[in-house]
N, C-alpha and C positions, 0 to 999 in steps of 0.2 A: 503147237505148244508154246506157251510164253513162259520165260523164266525171269525172275528178278533176283538180283544179288547186289550186295554193297560194293561201291567202288571206293577203295582206299588209296591214298597217296603211296607211292613206292616204298617210302620209309616204313609206313604201317604194315604194308604187305610183307616186307622183310621180317619184321618182328613176329608177325603171325606165323610165318613160315618156320621160324625157329621154335615157336611154342607148339606147333602142331603135333609133333611126335609125342610129346608129353601128354597132350590131351587125349590122343588115341590110346596110349598106354593106360591112362587113368580110366578111360571108358571100358577098356577090355577087362580091368579089374573090378568093374561094377560101380565105379565112382561117378557121381554127377560132375561132368566136366564140359565147359564151353568157353568159347572165345567171345569177348565183348570188346570191340575196337581193338586195342592192342594189349589187353589184359587177359590172362588165363585164369579161370575160376575152377578149382577142384574142391568139391564139397563145401562150397561157399567160402573158400579161402582164396584170396587174390594173389596171383603171381605175375611178375613182369619178366621181361627178358633177363633182367639182372638177378632175379630171385627164383626163377623157375627151377634152378638146380636144387633148391631147398624143398621142392615138392616131393622128391623121392622118385621121380620118373625121369628116365633118360631123355635128353634132347639131342643126342647125336645119332 
């Protein structure tokens, strides 16, 4: 089996790791949520590490 995934610099990986819990919570609530580079999109609204607390989903 062959697997392909993105390789991001450590700084981007750290931002994605912070946003991941909010993405998982949003998906559990039935929202469309995905990470693109270092941005989190929930129902077509963009959140960064600095603004993800405004999404209504916990990041801790």
